[in-house]
N, C-alpha and C positions, 0 to 999 in steps of 0.2 A: 223186050220189056213187057211184063205181065201187070196189067192194071186190074186190081179189083174193083168191081163197079158197085157204088151206092147211088140209090135213085135220086134223081134231083128233081126237086119239085118245078121251080120257076127261076127264071133269071128277070132282073129289073133292067133298066137301060144302061144302068151306070155298073152292073155286074154282080150287084147284090143279091144274093140267094134268100128268097122267102121260105123259110121252113114250115113245115106243114103246120105246127101248132103255135108258130109265133114266138117259142122260147127263144130268148137271147143265150148266147154261148156263155160259158164261166169263163173261157180263153179267148182272145184273140191272137193268133200267131201272125208275125209281121215279117215276110221275107222280101226284101228286094233281090233282084235278079238282072246281071249283065253278064252276056257272054260267057256263060258257065255250063254249057251243054255236056260238057266230060264230067261233071260232078253233079249235076241236077237230079238225075234220077235216084241215086240214094240219097240224097238230101230229103226229097219230097216224100219217098217212102218212109224215111224214118220218122217224118212227123205223123204220116197217115197211119202208123203203124205203133201209134203210142197207146199204153193201157188206159191211159184216161182220154176219152174220147169226146168229150162235151167242150168241142173249140170250132172256131171258124178259122181258117186258112187263108189269110189275104196274101196273095202272091202279086207283085208289082214288078212288071218287066220294063227295064229303063234303055227302050230302044234296042235292044239286041241285035246283032247282024248274023247271029249263028242259029243253031235250032232251036235255041231257048224256048221260043214262044211256041213252036210246034210242040215239044215235050210237055209244056205246061197246058196246052189246050187239050190234050189227050187226057192229061188228068182231071182237068177242072170239068170235062163231060162226064166223068166217069166218078166223081166224088163231091155230093153236095156239100160238104163242108167248105170246098175252095171258092173264093172268091179272086178272080184274075181280073187284073188292071193291065192290060198293055198299054205303055205309054211312050211319048217320045223321049229322047234322051234329057234327061233333067239332073241327075247327079245322085249320088246315094243317100244324101241327108234329106234331099227333097222328097225322094220317095218314103223315106222313113216317116216323114213329117205328113204325107199323105195317108200312108198306112196308119199312123194314129188316128185320123181324121175319121177313116171309116171303121175303126175297131169300136165293136159294141160289147165286149166282153168286160166283166170285174178285173180280168186280170189281161196285161198285154205280155205275151212271149215273143221274144226275138229269136230269129232264125237266120243264119246265112245259107245261100245257095250251094256253098262247097263244102260244107259240114256235114255229119252226120250225128243226129240224136240218138241217145239210149232210149230204148221201148219205154222205160218207166221214168223218164225225166218229167213230164208234166205232172205225173201222180205225187212223186216226191216232194215237187217245188209247190204245187197247190197244198198239199197237206201241211206243208211248214208255213206257207203263207196265212193259211186259215186259222193254224196255231198260235201263229205271232203277229196280231193285229199291227203291232207298231214297225213292222218291217215292210218298207216299200219297195225294194228292189233284192232279188236273191239271184246270184249266181251259182254255179258249181264248180267243181274241178272238172278238169279234162285231160285227155291224152292227144299228144302230138301225132300226126299221121302226115307221110309225105303224099306227092301228087297222086300215087297208086293205091293209097291206103294201108302202105304198111307202116307198123307201128314206129317212132321216132324215140319218145319219151315222155313221163308225165309229170308234170311240173308240179309244184306245191304252191297252193294259194292260200292266203291267211283267211279266218271263217268268221271273224268278229268285227262288228261295227267299227270299234277304235282301231283295230289293225288296219281295216281294208281304207277308213277315211285317210290314215296316216300315210299310206302308200299313194292315195288319190293326190293328196296335198303334195307329194313329191314328184307329181307329173306321170304317175305309172296308172295309166288307163287299165291296163292289164291286170289291176286289182280285182276286177270284175270282169270275167271274159264277155264280152258283149253278145255273141250269138247265145251263150247259156242264159241269159237274164229272164227272168219273168218278174214284172212290175205292176202295181196298182194303177190304172187307168187313172184314178181320181187325182192320184199323187201327180203322175203325170202332166194332167191337164193344169194341176195346179201350178207346177213350175214352169209352164210353158211347153213343154215337150222339148224337140231338138231343135238347136240355133243352126241355121241354115248359114250363117257367117262362119261357122267352125267345122267347117266341111270333113275334115280328116281325123280330127280327135274329138267329135261330138261326142262319144261315149263318155271319156273324162269329164267333160264339163257337165252333161246330164246327171253322171253320179254324183258329180259335187254338188248339184242344186238338189239333188232327190235327198243328200244327205241331211241338207238343212230342214227338211221337214218329216224325217222318219230314219228308220235305222235301216241300214244295208247289212247283207250277209252273204255268206257262201255254204253251202252244202259241202260236207266233206267227201261226197259221193263224186265218182266221174261219170257224168252224164252227158258228155258231149266229145265226139272226135274231132278235133280241131285240125283242119287240113294246112298245110302249108305249101305253097307253090309261088312261083316267081312272079305270077299275073295277080297276086294279092295286093291289097293296099299297104300290107304292112312292109311290102318290097317297094312297091312304084312311089307312094307317097309318103316314104319315111322322113325325108327333108323337109316337107311340109308340115308333117306333124310335130316335127321337133320345133318348129318356127312358133308354133301356137301354144304349145303348151305351158309356157311361161305365163302367156297373157291370160290363159284360162285359170291357172292358178291364182294370179295375182286378183281376177275379178271374185274369186271364191274369198280370198281374204278381206277384199273390200266389201262384200255383202255381208260378211261376219264381223266387221268393225274392229279387225285386227290388223296390225302390222305385217307385212310380208318379210320373213327373216332377211336380211341383208345378204346372207352367204347361200340364198337359194340357189341351187345349181340343179339343172334336169339330169338324171341319172340315164345316161343312153344305153339302149340296147345294142348289142355288136351286132352289126349288120354283115352277114358273111358276103364275101366275093362269091359269084355264081359257081366258080369250080370247088371250092371249098364246100358250098353249101351242098352240090352233089355228092362230093364224096362224104358229107357228114349223112346224108340220106341214105348212100349205098352201103356205109359200114353198118348202119341202125338196121336196113333190111336184111343184111348178111347176119346180123347178131339173131334176128328173128327166123331165119331160115328161107327168106323169102329170095331164093337166089336169081330168079328172073328179074325181080325188081332191083335187085344188087346191080346186076349187069345192065339193065337199062340205065340206071344213074352212073355206073363206071362209063357208059359209051358216051352220057352227056358230058362228063367230066373231061374225057378223052377231047372231045371236040371243041371244049373251050379253053383246056391247058393240056395241049398233047406233049409237052415236054416236061411235064411233071410227073418227079420220081414216086409223090404221094398218090397221083392218079394211078400210075401203073401198077403200085403196090394193090390199091384197090381192087385193079381189074383182074389181076393175077388170082388174088383170093376169092373173087367173084366167079372166075371160072373153075376154078379148082373146088369151090364150093365149101371152103372154110378158110 
């Protein structure tokens, strides 16, 4: 791991870096971390390599038991933009709330410690936000990657406020991909930030409340590689997410003094069984020519479903290379 060093001026006791000229950053990047050592280095480096560099990088560790803290400390010692807070285990939303409390920028950008931002992400987002003062939250399109960084697919996201809000009111938090978002800090404070009682669908709730004080949008550009892996919240907390979505949407209708549609139902996302997910990743890697990755997924599928014909079909094609 090669780390480019920027001179650090000083630390205060709570981890805040005092810059030499006292100038506040334009953007506060908030990234919670919990046991993501396998993905952390490319995530951090993708932020430090942004073409727009006027930001502070607030990293909060949630009591990780792997090497995450060690990795972050190395970067924090090398780059003065990083403000690192190693904490006891509190949970994802608690860290987001604390990160927002420490944010000093006009804008707050989110990042997750297992994803990768494109170099021009902040440059394009802040340009849009400054040209559209009515916009309080801006996301981007993404490309899905597997645990090893191999491309899986590029989903389509709506770009206008009306389209995004309609999806949110249907319980689709994915209408704005949370780790792509840049938000106005004053709007975040106005709506009260993240709600800690909604710990697994906090993004859906926040975006619906932000939609009540301004406009939402998505850039058509793909500016983040969104990593899929079986330890992510989307896999481990999916049932909990389903349970709170109806409450979140009902709260939104109530705040707007509108009746919730009597036929409202949550549009479920199909959660694939692990062997099928490994096979899906394996075929995607094979199509991309990533033979080693395809073979690793095939091996994982064999471990999960050794009697599956579909698994062995993938395995044979991965070995043959086509």
